[in-house]
Each structure stands twice: as structure tokens, then as C-alpha cells.
C-alpha positions as CSV (number, residue, x, y, z in Angstrom):
1,M,68.4,67.0,142.9
2,V,65.1,68.9,142.9
3,E,61.8,67.2,141.9
4,E,59.5,69.9,140.8
5,N,55.7,70.1,141.1
6,I,54.1,66.6,140.7
7,L,50.6,67.7,141.5
8,E,48.0,67.4,138.8
9,E,45.6,69.9,137.2
10,T,46.4,73.0,139.2
11,D,49.3,75.4,140.0
12,K,47.4,76.6,143.2
13,V,49.7,74.4,145.3
14,L,53.4,73.9,144.4
15,Y,55.3,70.8,145.5
16,S,59.0,70.0,145.2
17,V,61.5,67.6,146.8
18,D,65.1,68.5,147.4
19,D,67.5,66.3,149.3
20,H,64.8,64.6,151.4
21,L,62.9,67.8,152.1
22,A,59.5,68.3,150.5
23,T,58.2,71.8,150.2
24,V,54.5,72.5,149.9
25,T,53.5,76.1,148.9
26,I,49.9,77.3,148.8
27,N,50.0,79.5,145.7
28,R,47.1,81.9,145.6
29,P,48.8,85.1,146.8
30,D,46.2,87.3,145.1
31,K,43.5,85.6,147.2
32,M,45.5,85.6,150.5
33,N,46.2,81.9,149.8
34,A,42.6,81.1,150.5
35,M,41.8,77.4,150.0
36,D,39.2,76.5,147.3
37,P,38.4,73.0,146.2
38,D,41.4,72.9,143.9
39,V,43.7,73.8,146.7
40,Y,42.2,71.2,149.1
41,R,42.5,68.5,146.3
42,A,46.1,69.4,145.6
43,L,47.0,69.6,149.3
44,S,45.6,66.1,149.7
45,E,47.8,64.8,146.9
46,A,50.8,66.5,148.4
47,W,50.3,65.1,151.9
48,I,49.7,61.6,150.5
49,A,52.9,61.9,148.4
50,I,54.9,63.0,151.5
51,R,53.5,60.1,153.5
52,D,54.2,57.5,150.8
53,D,57.5,58.7,149.3
54,P,60.5,57.0,151.1
55,D,62.8,59.7,149.7
56,V,60.9,62.4,151.7
57,W,62.1,62.6,155.3
58,V,60.8,66.0,156.4
59,A,58.2,68.4,155.0
60,L,57.8,72.2,155.0
61,V,54.5,74.1,154.3
62,T,54.2,77.8,153.6
63,G,52.2,80.3,151.6
64,A,53.2,82.3,148.6
65,G,53.8,86.0,148.8
66,E,54.1,88.2,151.9
67,R,50.5,88.7,152.9
68,A,49.3,85.4,154.1
69,F,50.2,81.8,155.1
70,S,46.5,81.1,154.4
71,S,43.5,83.2,155.2
72,G,41.5,79.9,155.4
73,A,38.8,78.4,153.2
74,D,37.5,80.4,150.2
75,L,34.0,80.7,151.4
76,N,32.6,81.6,148.0
77,S,33.5,78.2,146.7
78,T,33.5,75.9,149.8
79,I,30.1,76.7,151.4
80,S,27.2,75.1,149.5
81,P,23.9,75.6,151.2
82,G,21.2,73.0,150.6
83,E,23.5,69.9,150.5
84,Q,21.9,66.7,151.7
85,S,23.4,66.1,155.1
86,W,24.5,62.5,154.5
87,D,26.1,63.5,151.2
88,S,28.0,66.2,153.1
89,F,29.0,63.7,155.8
90,W,30.5,61.2,153.4
91,R,32.3,63.8,151.4
92,T,34.3,64.7,154.5
93,Q,35.9,61.3,154.2
94,E,37.3,62.1,150.7
95,E,40.6,63.8,149.9
96,P,42.3,63.3,153.3
97,L,44.3,66.2,154.6
98,L,47.1,66.5,157.2
99,N,44.7,68.4,159.5
100,R,41.7,66.1,158.7
101,G,43.2,62.9,160.1
102,L,45.7,61.8,157.5
103,E,48.5,60.1,159.4
104,V,51.8,61.6,158.3
105,W,54.5,60.6,160.8
106,K,57.3,62.5,159.1
107,P,58.1,65.9,160.7
108,V,56.2,68.9,159.2
109,I,57.5,72.4,159.7
110,S,55.3,75.5,158.9
111,A,56.7,78.9,157.8
112,V,54.0,81.5,158.6
113,N,54.0,84.9,157.0
114,G,51.1,87.3,157.4
115,Y,47.6,86.0,158.0
116,C,47.1,82.5,159.4
117,L,43.3,82.3,159.9
118,G,40.6,79.8,159.9
119,G,41.6,76.8,157.8
120,G,45.1,78.2,157.7
121,M,45.4,77.9,161.4
122,T,43.9,74.4,161.5
123,L,46.6,73.5,159.1
124,L,49.2,75.1,161.4
125,L,47.9,73.1,164.3
126,A,48.6,69.9,162.5
127,T,52.3,70.8,162.0
128,D,55.1,70.0,164.4
129,I,57.5,73.0,164.3
130,R,56.3,76.5,163.5
131,I,58.2,79.6,162.5
132,A,56.3,82.9,162.3
133,G,57.1,86.3,161.0
134,T,56.7,89.4,163.2
135,D,53.7,90.4,161.1
136,A,51.9,87.0,161.5
137,T,48.3,87.0,162.7
138,F,46.6,83.9,164.0
139,G,42.9,83.2,164.5
140,L,40.1,80.8,164.3
141,T,37.6,83.2,162.8
142,E,34.9,80.8,161.7
143,V,32.4,81.7,164.4
144,K,32.1,85.2,162.9
145,R,30.8,83.5,159.7
146,G,28.3,81.2,161.4
147,I,30.4,78.1,160.9
148,L,33.0,76.3,163.1
149,P,36.7,75.5,162.8
150,A,36.6,72.1,161.1
151,N,39.5,69.8,160.1
152,G,40.7,69.6,163.7
153,G,40.2,73.2,164.7
154,T,38.0,72.6,167.7
155,Q,40.1,69.5,168.7
156,R,43.8,70.4,168.4
157,V,43.6,73.9,169.8
158,M,42.3,72.5,173.1
159,R,45.2,70.1,173.3
160,Q,47.9,72.6,172.4
161,L,46.9,75.8,174.3
162,P,45.6,76.4,177.9
163,Y,41.9,76.0,178.2
164,P,40.8,79.7,178.6
165,I,43.1,80.8,175.7
166,A,41.8,78.1,173.4
167,M,38.2,78.8,174.3
168,D,38.7,82.5,173.7
169,L,40.1,81.9,170.2
170,L,37.3,79.5,169.4
171,L,34.3,81.5,170.7
172,S,35.4,85.1,170.1
173,G,37.0,84.5,166.7
174,N,39.4,87.3,167.6
175,P,43.0,87.0,166.2
176,I,46.3,87.2,168.1
177,D,49.6,88.5,167.0
178,A,52.9,86.7,166.6
179,D,54.2,87.7,170.0
180,E,51.1,86.4,171.8
181,A,51.2,83.2,169.8
182,A,54.8,82.7,170.9
183,R,53.9,83.5,174.5
184,W,51.3,80.7,174.6
185,G,53.5,78.2,172.8
186,L,51.6,78.2,169.5
187,V,54.8,78.9,167.5
188,N,58.4,78.0,168.2
189,E,60.1,81.2,167.1
190,V,59.2,84.6,165.8
191,V,61.7,86.1,163.3
192,E,61.7,89.0,160.9
193,T,59.2,88.4,158.1
194,E,61.8,88.3,155.3
195,N,63.7,85.6,157.2
196,V,60.8,83.2,157.9
197,L,61.4,80.8,155.1
198,D,65.1,80.7,155.6
199,V,64.8,80.0,159.3
200,A,62.2,77.3,158.7
201,E,64.4,75.7,156.1
202,T,67.3,75.7,158.6
203,Y,65.1,73.9,161.1
204,A,64.1,71.4,158.3
205,R,67.7,70.7,157.2
206,N,68.7,70.1,160.8
207,L,66.0,67.4,161.0
208,V,67.0,65.9,157.7
209,D,70.4,65.2,159.3
210,N,68.7,62.9,161.8
211,A,67.6,59.2,161.2
212,P,64.3,59.3,159.3
213,L,62.8,56.1,160.6
214,A,63.7,57.1,164.2
215,M,62.0,60.5,163.7
216,Q,58.8,58.9,162.3
217,A,58.7,56.5,165.3
218,I,59.3,59.3,167.8
219,K,56.6,61.5,166.3
220,E,54.0,58.7,166.1
221,L,54.7,57.6,169.7
222,A,54.5,61.2,171.0
223,V,51.3,61.9,169.2
224,R,49.5,58.6,169.9
225,G,50.7,58.8,173.5
226,Q,48.5,61.8,174.1
227,D,45.4,59.5,173.8
228,N,46.9,56.5,175.6
229,S,47.6,55.7,179.2
230,L,51.2,55.8,180.4
231,S,51.3,52.0,180.5
232,E,50.0,51.7,177.0
233,G,52.4,54.3,175.8
234,L,55.4,52.5,177.4
235,R,54.3,49.2,175.9
236,M,54.1,50.7,172.4
237,E,57.4,52.4,172.9
238,Q,59.1,49.1,173.7
239,S,57.6,47.6,170.6
240,F,58.9,50.4,168.4
241,V,62.4,50.2,170.0
242,R,62.6,46.5,169.0
243,H,61.7,47.3,165.4
244,L,64.2,50.2,165.1
245,F,67.0,48.0,166.5
246,E,66.6,45.8,163.4
247,T,67.0,48.6,160.9
248,E,70.1,49.4,158.8
249,D,70.0,53.0,160.1
250,A,70.3,51.8,163.7
251,Q,73.4,49.8,162.8
252,E,74.8,52.8,160.9
253,G,74.2,55.1,163.9
254,V,76.1,52.8,166.2
255,A,78.9,52.4,163.6
256,A,79.2,56.1,163.0
257,F,79.4,56.7,166.8
258,R,82.2,54.2,167.2
259,E,84.1,55.6,164.2
260,D,83.6,59.2,165.2
261,R,82.0,60.2,161.9
262,E,78.7,61.6,160.6
263,P,76.1,58.8,159.9
264,Q,74.9,58.2,156.4
265,W,71.2,57.4,156.7
266,E,69.3,55.4,154.1
267,G,65.9,55.2,155.7
268,K,66.0,51.4,155.8
């Protein structure tokens, strides 16, 4: 069963759910999937829906067309000189995004075709598994426009890439190609561009076969553990283990192992 777009007021972001997999597509191919206020608003709705819908176990995000995953923020509509500083500060707390601090513990896969620049790359950095086409180009280009990579750009890249590589991306604004991105571990796999979405969906379907509550617990522990001491992480891990032992899925996993069959997860 496929649930088609549930987002309101715009077709600039498409959303569907099929057999526990939510697909989010930035749909402005004529604008290189640049993100204007409508896109940001719709993306916020999509990530909240993914977080809150128990029928969604895994998510996939991509860009429409062949030219771009996303070229970043649409500067003509997102830069507003003269705003009062405090108004601007509080507005950043509205419309939470995956890359702006919204906690989505379900696995998120990105399928990258073409340009992945600026805000497109900060979105990429907030995903868990990344498939890129051979023509993909990655960059944090904001410095060339007198601004900075917000929504986690200055923070996640330092955690995910070696220091000198991350600083080069941040300070030069120069892009890298798919092969270099793979060499530094920015993406999981580089495939022919026409196969990007199919390969990403294969990754996603493999994850859908796993226990959803266990995946959420694993992701949260792994991410939070980066900011905790080892002892704190181990303590949190034991707490999560005890909670998972009480779930129906844990009982089903043991029963399926004993009966030599595939488990039937319920997310309970």
C-alpha cells in the first residue's frame, strides 16, 4: 500500500510511504532543487511525519531530476537583509529540520544525483547511509556568498571527515567529486547515476527487514554516544537493552530464530 503526498500547500516536496519506507523527494528540478521557504516548510512536515508515524521504519531522501540532489538554499528567497537579530534568532527555532536538530532515530538513506551543495550537503550530513551517482558533486559553498553552512554544516562535517579535509571544504568552498567523497568516507557507495535510486532503495529495503525498534535504539545510542563518555554510553546502552527485552519484537526475534523462519516485526 502506497500513501501518497500528505504534505500541505506545495508540490515542491513529495512524500510517500510504501511498506514501512517513507520517500521524500525535493521536487524543484527546474531550480536544481534549491530550497526556498516552501521547501523548508514541507521538509519540516515530512521529517516530523517520519518521526511520529509508527508505520514508517526507514526513510529515503532524494532530489527530482538528474541534475541535483539539492543545490542548497534558494538565496533569492531565503536571505533577507535588515532583519532584527533577535527575530532572526527565534525564527531558527521554528520548522525543525533533520539537519537542524530534529531527532529522528529511524534510519535515513540519501540518494544523491548531481549537485549536492550548501544546504543540500548539510542535509546529506544528517543522513545515515549515502548512495551517490558518478556525476555527484559535493560542497559547502556558502563562504563564497558571504554566509556560512548553517543547519549543522560547520558541526557535522568536522565530526564526519578528517580535520584538514573538513576545514578545506568549509573555508575554500570548493567542491569535490563522487570518487573523492567516497575516498574520505562521505558516502557509502558510488554507482552509475541511473542506478542511484534503485541502489538506495535496495539499502532501504534491507533495513526494513530488520527490527524497527532495535534500529532506532541502535541509531540513538550510536549518535548520542559521540558526545558522551564511554562509561555514560555503556550505562545508556544497558538501559536501552532492558527496554528492548520487553518488546514484542524481541520475543518474535527469539521465536523466529528457534523456529528457523523469518521474523514478522510489528514495531511493538
